[in-house]
Every structure is written in structure tokens, then in C-alpha cells.
C-alpha positions in Angstrom: 86.6 -5.6 -6.3 87.0 -4.1 -9.8 90.6 -3.2 -10.0 92.0 -3.4 -13.6 88.5 -3.8 -15.1 87.6 -1.6 -18.1 83.9 -1.0 -18.2 81.8 0.8 -20.9 78.3 2.1 -19.9 75.8 3.6 -22.3 73.2 6.4 -21.8 75.2 7.5 -18.8 73.0 10.4 -17.7 69.9 8.2 -17.5 68.4 5.3 -15.5 71.3 3.6 -13.6 74.0 5.6 -15.3 75.1 7.9 -12.5 74.7 5.6 -9.5 76.1 2.7 -11.4 79.1 4.5 -12.7 79.8 6.0 -9.3 79.9 2.6 -7.6 82.0 1.0 -10.4 84.6 3.7 -10.0 84.6 3.5 -6.3 85.3 -0.2 -6.6 88.4 0.5 -8.7 87.1 0.2 -12.3 88.1 2.3 -15.2 84.7 3.5 -16.5 84.0 5.0 -20.0 80.6 6.6 -20.4 78.6 7.3 -23.5 75.7 9.6 -23.7 73.9 11.5 -26.4 74.6 14.8 -24.5 78.3 14.3 -24.5 78.7 15.8 -27.9 78.4 19.0 -25.9 81.6 20.0 -24.1 79.6 21.6 -21.3 77.5 18.5 -20.7 80.6 16.4 -20.6 82.3 18.7 -18.1 79.2 18.8 -15.9 79.0 15.0 -15.8 82.7 14.6 -15.0 82.2 16.9 -12.0 79.1 15.0 -11.0 80.9 11.6 -11.3 84.6 12.2 -10.5 86.9 9.8 -12.3 84.6 8.9 -15.2 86.0 9.0 -18.7 83.3 10.5 -21.0 83.2 9.8 -24.7 82.1 12.1 -27.5 81.6 9.2 -30.0 78.0 8.2 -30.6 77.9 5.4 -33.2 78.3 2.0 -31.4 81.2 0.9 -33.6 83.1 4.1 -32.8 82.4 4.0 -29.1 83.7 0.4 -28.6 86.6 1.0 -30.9 87.7 4.1 -28.9 87.7 2.2 -25.6 89.7 -0.6 -27.1 92.1 1.8 -28.7 92.7 3.6 -25.4 92.8 0.5 -23.1 93.5 -2.5 -25.3 90.7 -4.5 -23.8 87.1 -4.3 -22.6 86.0 -6.3 -19.7 82.4 -5.3 -19.1 79.8 -3.9 -21.5 76.8 -2.3 -19.6 73.9 -1.6 -21.9 72.1 1.0 -19.7 69.6 1.7 -22.5 67.0 4.3 -21.7 63.8 5.3 -23.6 60.6 6.9 -22.3 57.9 4.6 -21.2 55.2 6.0 -23.6 51.7 5.4 -22.3 49.3 4.3 -25.1 46.5 1.8 -25.7 46.9 -0.5 -28.6 44.1 1.4 -30.4 46.1 4.7 -30.1 49.6 3.3 -30.5 51.9 4.8 -33.1 53.7 2.0 -34.9 56.6 4.3 -35.7 56.9 5.1 -32.0 57.0 1.3 -31.3 59.9 1.0 -33.8 61.7 3.8 -32.1 61.2 2.2 -28.7 62.5 -1.2 -29.9 65.5 0.6 -31.5 66.3 2.3 -28.2 65.7 -0.5 -25.8 66.7 -3.6 -27.9 68.4 -3.1 -31.2 70.9 -0.6 -29.9 71.9 -2.9 -27.0 72.2 -5.8 -29.5 74.6 -3.7 -31.6 76.8 -3.0 -28.5 76.7 -6.6 -27.5 77.7 -7.7 -31.0 80.7 -5.4 -31.0 81.7 -6.0 -27.4 81.5 -9.8 -27.8 83.8 -9.7 -30.8 86.5 -8.0 -28.7 85.8 -10.3 -25.7 86.2 -13.4 -27.8 89.7 -12.3 -28.7 90.4 -11.8 -24.9 88.8 -15.1 -23.9 86.6 -13.4 -21.3 84.1 -10.6 -20.7 80.7 -9.7 -19.4 77.7 -8.1 -21.1 75.0 -6.7 -18.9 71.6 -5.4 -20.1 70.0 -3.0 -17.6 66.4 -3.7 -18.5 63.3 -4.0 -16.3 61.3 -6.4 -14.2 58.0 -5.2 -15.7 57.8 -7.8 -18.5 57.3 -10.5 -15.8 53.8 -9.2 -15.1 53.1 -6.9 -18.0 51.6 -3.4 -17.8 48.4 -2.3 -19.5 48.8 0.6 -22.0 52.6 0.3 -21.9 53.0 -2.6 -24.3 55.6 -0.9 -26.5 58.0 -0.3 -23.6 57.4 -3.6 -22.0 58.0 -5.5 -25.2 61.3 -3.7 -25.6 62.4 -4.6 -22.1 61.2 -8.1 -22.4 63.2 -8.5 -25.6 66.4 -7.4 -23.8 65.7 -9.9 -21.1 65.3 -12.7 -23.7 68.4 -11.5 -25.5 70.5 -11.8 -22.4 69.4 -15.4 -21.8 70.0 -16.4 -25.5 73.4 -14.7 -25.8 74.6 -16.3 -22.6 74.2 -19.7 -24.2 75.8 -18.7 -27.4 78.8 -16.8 -25.8 79.4 -19.0 -22.7 81.9 -21.3 -24.5 84.0 -18.2 -25.2 84.2 -17.2 -21.5 81.6 -14.4 -21.9 78.9 -14.1 -19.3 75.7 -12.3 -20.2 72.9 -11.3 -17.8 70.1 -8.8 -17.5 69.7 -6.7 -14.3 66.0 -6.1 -14.2 65.0 -3.4 -11.7 61.6 -1.9 -11.1 60.4 0.8 -8.7 63.8 2.5 -8.5 64.0 6.2 -7.6 64.8 7.7 -10.9 63.7 11.0 -12.5 63.5 9.1 -15.8 60.5 7.2 -14.6 59.5 8.8 -11.2 59.7 12.6 -11.5 60.4 14.5 -8.3 56.9 16.0 -8.1 55.4 12.5 -7.9 57.7 11.3 -5.1 57.0 14.4 -3.1 53.3 13.8 -3.2 52.5 11.6 -0.3 49.2 10.2 -1.7 50.8 9.4 -5.1 53.9 7.9 -3.4 51.6 5.5 -1.4 49.8 4.5 -4.5 53.1 3.8 -6.3 54.6 1.7 -3.5 51.4 -0.2 -2.6 52.2 -3.2 -4.8 55.8 -3.5 -3.5 56.1 -6.0 -0.7 58.9 -4.0 0.9 56.8 -0.9 0.8 59.3 1.5 -0.7 61.1 2.4 -3.8 64.6 1.1 -4.3 67.6 3.5 -4.0 69.7 4.0 -7.1 72.8 3.4 -5.1 71.4 -0.1 -4.1 71.0 -1.0 -7.8 74.6 0.4 -8.4 75.9 -2.1 -5.8 74.2 -4.9 -7.6 75.7 -3.8 -10.9 79.1 -3.7 -9.4 78.7 -7.3 -8.1 77.6 -8.5 -11.6 80.6 -6.8 -13.1 83.1 -8.4 -10.7 84.8 -11.8 -10.6 82.5 -12.7 -7.8 79.7 -13.3 -10.3 81.7 -15.5 -12.7 79.4 -18.5 -12.3 76.3 -16.4 -13.1 75.2 -16.2 -16.7 71.9 -16.4 -18.7 69.9 -14.9 -15.8 67.3 -12.2 -15.6 68.1 -10.9 -12.1 65.1 -9.0 -10.7 65.6 -6.1 -8.4 62.2 -4.9 -7.4 61.5 -5.2 -3.7 59.6 -8.4 -4.0 57.3 -7.2 -6.8 58.8 -9.6 -9.3 
């Protein structure tokens, strides 16, 4: 499904990084992965063992990351902004404005930078896809998590706006918006192993369970493939009926 596709994914050790990358490689894509930890040779080696076939990058600045992939492959078909940042719990009375700025930088500004760089290359090619891995939570909001929700909501809006701007150049832009996915980033193991807490977490989900990371990975592969060529400007929820 993804043969001959060159894909770049950010924050590869977080969120949908591992399951997404594994499925993309299984479907035939050449996948380059960026992560802050990859400046360490040991961390890179560990990830390459964990996800066979992945090509890890030591570069960290968006300009350098995108340039390296294009240098090595000559093109970039799919840019996956798998931006991860902690969901800091804070009421507006207690909120740290500097923390808010850091959240927006991690969840929104950084992805915009990658989209800007990727789209410049994709315009030359006449095609490409940009995906924002965001969240379904902005649809309903979440008390005491306004900083995180605002960042994710911004990414969703960014996808819709960029799709309209970049569509004439053959570039599709969408947001994959999951929620309630099994991930140590947001659902630590000790929570999931506590039956009472697990029931509380899954109570608002119509399907009554958390989503599997691999299920989200399959969705990511579909959106990266030619099968989704007529889909753009969408916030595609993946939340068991919650959104």
C-alpha cells in the first residue's frame, strides 16, 4: 500500500510514533524518524531494534531534518507531525503563562514549521501529504487542561486551513485526532492495571474500551496512502465514539 513512499515522522518515541512507524514500514514505506533522544547513539540503536527497518535521524532542527531526508531520498511524500507534549493539569488561576507558551510551541508551532518546510518540497514535486497527529479532546474541551487542549485545537484548525491553501498544489492535509488510546504518554501502566481507575477512564467511551495503538497505526497508514487521495481538510476523530 505504501511502496515507494518516503515518510518522515517526528517525536518517534512518543504517542503514535512506534505503532505508526511499525505499520508504515510493514506496508512498504521508507520511514525516517526524528526524536529528541536520537542524539544519543544508544537510544537510536534501541529504537532501531524496537522498530526494524526504521531510519533514525540525529538532526533536531526542523530545517536540518527535512533537508536530510530530501538529500538522501530526493523527495518526501508524507510528513507526519506526531507532536507530543505533556498534558499539564492546571486551573486558569494557577496556570503558568510560560508553560502555556512551551505547550503551544511543542504542539502547534513546531508542527507548523515542519509543514512549512515539507510543503515547500512537496510543491516542487506536485504532490504530498501532511498529517497532524493531534487529539479529539478539543471537540468537547477538558476542564483544567486548557493549555493542552488549545494546542491540539490549534493543530486541528491548522490542518483545515492549510488543506485549502495547499490543495491546488496537490498537497493533502489532515489531522488524525485520537483520544483514549493506550499510550504511556497519557495513560501510565499503573493506571491501566487498576480495574477501578480503568472503568472510570473508559466510562464515557461508547465502545467501552481504550483504543489499541496498532489500530491508530492502521488509520495512519490509510491516510498516508493513495487510497485517501480525495480526503483533505478533515479532522478525523479516532475515539471509540466519544467524539
